[in-house]
N, CA, C and O of each residue as an XYZ file, in Angstrom:
256
protein
N       1.836    -13.986     -4.493
C       2.226    -12.603     -4.323
C       3.234    -12.510     -3.188
O       3.035    -13.096     -2.123
N       4.300    -11.785     -3.412
C       5.321    -11.578     -2.394
C       5.313    -10.103     -2.005
O       5.769     -9.249     -2.765
N       4.793     -9.814     -0.821
C       4.698     -8.423     -0.360
C       6.065     -7.768     -0.300
O       6.175     -6.551     -0.445
N       7.116     -8.563     -0.087
C       8.465     -7.997     -0.001
C       8.945     -7.431     -1.334
O       9.879     -6.629     -1.363
N       8.329     -7.832     -2.419
C       8.675     -7.296     -3.739
C       7.899     -6.009     -4.007
O       8.435     -5.076     -4.606
N       6.652     -5.952     -3.573
C       5.790     -4.806     -3.861
C       5.906     -3.688     -2.829
O       5.644     -2.530     -3.153
N       6.287     -4.004     -1.606
C       6.389     -3.008     -0.550
C       7.872     -2.694     -0.327
O       8.676     -3.583     -0.043
N       8.205     -1.436     -0.459
C       9.606     -1.012     -0.417
C       9.786      0.087      0.619
O       8.948      0.979      0.754
N      10.890      0.006      1.345
C      11.226      1.049      2.321
C      12.464      1.773      1.818
O      13.528      1.174      1.662
N      12.314      3.074      1.564
C      13.423      3.916      1.129
C      13.606      5.013      2.171
O      12.665      5.755      2.450
N      14.799      5.131      2.750
C      15.011      6.093      3.837
C      14.596      7.527      3.512
O      14.111      8.224      4.403
N      14.761      7.988      2.297
C      14.453      9.366      1.949
C      13.028      9.617      1.488
O      12.660     10.755      1.198
N      12.238      8.582      1.420
C      10.874      8.719      0.890
C       9.866      8.491      2.007
O       9.914      7.476      2.702
N       8.948      9.450      2.175
C       7.878      9.373      3.176
C       8.419      9.040      4.569
O       7.789      8.312      5.336
N       9.583      9.578      4.876
C      10.166      9.382      6.200
C      10.577      7.953      6.481
O      10.651      7.550      7.642
N      10.845      7.185      5.451
C      11.259      5.802      5.621
C      10.107      4.840      5.856
O      10.320      3.675      6.193
N       8.879      5.332      5.677
C       7.708      4.458      5.853
C       7.593      3.509      4.662
O       7.966      3.874      3.547
N       7.083      2.303      4.881
C       6.899      1.355      3.773
C       5.919      1.910      2.751
O       4.842      2.391      3.103
N       6.304      1.836      1.481
C       5.480      2.351      0.391
C       5.256      1.268     -0.657
O       5.993      0.283     -0.715
N       4.251      1.457     -1.467
C       3.893      0.505     -2.513
C       4.750      0.741     -3.741
O       4.750      1.834     -4.309
N       5.473     -0.278     -4.146
C       6.294     -0.283     -5.367
C       7.134      0.972     -5.544
O       7.307      1.453     -6.664
N       7.652      1.498     -4.457
C       8.527      2.658     -4.535
C       7.813      3.965     -4.816
O       8.462      4.997     -4.983
N       6.486      3.943     -4.871
C       5.725      5.171     -5.077
C       5.643      5.929     -3.760
O       6.218      5.494     -2.763
N       4.957      7.024     -3.743
C       4.808      7.808     -2.522
C       3.519      7.456     -1.769
O       3.062      8.216     -0.915
N       2.950      6.317     -2.090
C       1.747      5.842     -1.400
C       2.196      4.885     -0.303
O       2.699      3.796     -0.583
N       2.011      5.299      0.942
C       2.444      4.485      2.074
C       1.448      3.370      2.354
O       0.249      3.494      2.103
N       1.986      2.279      2.882
C       1.141      1.161      3.293
C       0.088      1.662      4.283
O      -1.068      1.243      4.226
N       0.482      2.545      5.178
C      -0.456      3.088      6.173
C      -1.605      3.836      5.519
O      -2.718      3.820      6.045
N      -1.370      4.492      4.388
C      -2.446      5.185      3.664
C      -3.499      4.182      3.188
O      -4.701      4.414      3.320
N      -3.032      3.084      2.643
C      -3.938      2.051      2.139
C      -4.677      1.381      3.299
O      -5.893      1.193      3.245
N      -3.937      1.027      4.342
C      -4.560      0.359      5.483
C      -5.581      1.264      6.167
O      -6.618      0.789      6.632
N      -5.300      2.539      6.231
C      -6.239      3.480      6.826
C      -7.548      3.536      6.073
O      -8.616      3.629      6.677
N      -7.469      3.478      4.764
C      -8.692      3.486      3.955
C      -9.470      2.185      4.125
O     -10.698      2.195      4.199
N      -8.749      1.061      4.186
C      -9.423     -0.211      4.430
C     -10.098     -0.206      5.796
O     -11.227     -0.677      5.933
N      -9.419      0.320      6.798
C      -9.972      0.380      8.154
C     -11.202      1.277      8.215
O     -12.089      1.070      9.043
N     -11.252      2.272      7.338
C     -12.398      3.178      7.296
C     -13.583      2.572      6.549
O     -14.648      3.184      6.461
N     -13.393      1.364      6.010
C     -14.490      0.681      5.345
C     -14.493      0.780      3.832
O     -15.433      0.319      3.184
N     -13.462      1.373      3.262
C     -13.406      1.468      1.806
C     -13.080      0.096      1.219
O     -12.344     -0.694      1.811
N     -13.638     -0.164      0.056
C     -13.346     -1.400     -0.662
C     -12.160     -1.213     -1.591
O     -11.692     -0.097     -1.812
N     -11.687     -2.318     -2.126
C     -10.529     -2.263     -3.025
C     -10.796     -1.362     -4.226
O      -9.923     -0.587     -4.616
N     -11.985     -1.450     -4.818
C     -12.298     -0.639     -5.995
C     -12.285      0.851     -5.659
O     -11.833      1.665     -6.464
N     -12.774      1.206     -4.485
C     -12.770      2.614     -4.075
C     -11.345      3.131     -3.883
O     -11.042      4.272     -4.232
N     -10.484      2.297     -3.335
C      -9.096      2.700     -3.119
C      -8.396      2.883     -4.461
O      -7.638      3.834     -4.647
N      -8.652      1.972     -5.388
C      -8.056      2.112     -6.729
C      -8.586      3.368     -7.418
O      -7.857      4.004     -8.180
N      -9.840      3.733     -7.162
C     -10.374      4.985     -7.712
C      -9.624      6.188     -7.137
O      -9.330      7.143     -7.856
N      -9.314      6.138     -5.826
C      -8.563      7.228     -5.186
C      -7.110      7.266     -5.643
O      -6.525      8.339     -5.799
N      -6.532      6.084     -5.857
C      -5.126      5.961     -6.260
C      -5.051      5.100     -7.517
O      -4.758      3.909     -7.416
N      -5.305      5.662     -8.693
C      -5.343      4.855     -9.919
C      -4.034      4.124    -10.229
O      -4.029      3.164    -10.999
N      -2.932      4.571     -9.636
C      -1.650      3.898     -9.882
C      -1.525      2.596     -9.100
O      -0.586      1.834     -9.328
N      -2.454      2.325     -8.182
C      -2.459      1.080     -7.422
C      -3.261      0.011     -8.144
O      -4.151      0.300     -8.943
N      -2.918     -1.225     -7.838
C      -3.689     -2.366     -8.323
C      -4.273     -3.088     -7.108
O      -3.865     -2.837     -5.974
N      -5.210     -3.969     -7.348
C      -5.764     -4.781     -6.271
C      -4.649     -5.613     -5.635
O      -4.645     -5.821     -4.422
N      -3.719     -6.082     -6.438
C      -2.575     -6.843     -5.910
C      -1.747     -5.987     -4.951
O      -1.259     -6.492     -3.939
N      -1.585     -4.707     -5.257
C      -0.860     -3.803     -4.363
C      -1.569     -3.703     -3.006
O      -0.928     -3.733     -1.956
N      -2.882     -3.584     -3.044
C      -3.671     -3.469     -1.812
C      -3.521     -4.732     -0.973
O      -3.357     -4.664      0.245
N      -3.577     -5.862     -1.624
C      -3.428     -7.133     -0.900
C      -2.010     -7.300     -0.372
O      -1.812     -7.924      0.670
N      -1.027     -6.756     -1.071
C       0.354     -6.788     -0.571
C       0.485     -5.950      0.689
O       1.239     -6.306      1.595
N      -0.243     -4.837      0.758
C      -0.236     -4.011      1.969
C      -0.777     -4.805      3.157
O      -0.229     -4.753      4.257
N      -1.852     -5.533      2.915
C      -2.423     -6.365      3.982
C      -1.452     -7.468      4.403
O      -1.283     -7.728      5.594
N      -0.824     -8.107      3.439
C       0.140     -9.158      3.739
C       1.338     -8.603      4.494
O       1.853     -9.243      5.410
N       1.780     -7.414      4.109
C       2.917     -6.784      4.780
C       2.561     -6.481      6.229
O       3.363     -6.710      7.135
N       1.360     -5.967      6.440
C       0.925     -5.635      7.802
C       0.768     -6.894      8.659
O       1.038     -6.867      9.859
N       0.338     -7.977      8.050
C       0.133     -9.220      8.789
C       1.436     -9.949      9.080
O       1.524    -10.759     10.002
N       2.452     -9.639      8.268
C       3.679    -10.408      8.355
C       4.652     -9.937      9.322
O       5.722    -10.530      9.461
């Protein structure tokens, strides 16, 4: 998995914050839910347009 392919920064979207696959879901939104103790399945339930791979790309992006 290459987080640089799944995580995109567009100046006009979400204030230029990194988002998942060009959607309006920011990496910070996903990381905040993980930090709050939510599991991958719960996050996908909240954001059905996300995949587990997207969530892991957010983690890789944050670590990188």
